[in-house]
C-alpha positions in Angstrom: -23.7 30.8 -2.0 -25.3 27.5 -2.6 -28.8 26.6 -1.5 -29.4 23.8 0.9 -31.0 21.7 -1.9 -27.8 22.1 -4.0 -25.6 21.1 -1.1 -27.8 18.1 -0.4 -27.8 17.1 -4.0 -24.0 17.2 -4.0 -23.9 15.2 -0.8 -26.1 12.5 -2.5 -23.8 12.5 -5.5 -20.7 12.0 -3.3 -22.5 9.3 -1.3 -23.2 7.4 -4.5 -19.5 7.8 -5.5 -18.5 6.5 -2.1 -20.7 3.4 -2.4 -19.3 2.7 -5.9 -15.7 3.0 -4.5 -16.6 0.7 -1.6 -17.9 -1.9 -3.9 -14.7 -1.7 -6.0 -12.6 -1.8 -2.9 -14.3 -4.9 -1.3 -13.0 -7.6 -3.6 -9.4 -6.4 -3.6 -6.8 -8.1 -1.5 -5.3 -6.2 1.4 -1.9 -5.8 -0.3 -3.2 -4.8 -3.7 -1.5 -1.6 -5.2 -4.9 -0.4 -6.4 -6.2 -0.5 -2.8 -4.0 2.3 -1.7 -5.3 4.6 -4.4 -8.9 3.7 -3.7 -8.4 4.2 0.0 -7.0 7.7 -0.7 -10.0 8.5 -2.9 -12.4 7.2 -0.2 -10.8 9.3 2.4 -11.1 12.4 0.2 -14.8 11.7 -0.4 -15.4 11.2 3.3 -13.8 14.6 4.0 -15.9 16.3 1.3 -19.1 14.7 2.6 -18.3 15.7 6.2 -17.5 19.3 5.0 -20.9 19.5 3.3 -22.7 18.1 6.3 -21.0 20.8 8.4 -22.2 23.5 5.9 -25.8 22.3 6.2 -25.6 22.1 10.0 -23.4 25.2 10.5 -22.8 26.0 14.2 -24.6 29.0 15.6 -23.8 31.2 18.6 -21.7 34.1 19.6 -18.4 32.3 19.0 -19.4 31.4 15.4 -21.2 34.6 14.5 
């Protein structure tokens, strides 16, 4: 099991990767073949960040216990 600090550190790392991807994506034309690949990577990063956020803020209660 990872600690909250390790999870937060990984989230920060992924957020930096996301910013880098966004800056590479911005100048590309809409119909660029590279854009599809970068969009896929961006979507995957967003999913990973969301999952880590969920782990940090895990739901509590009888249903989730």
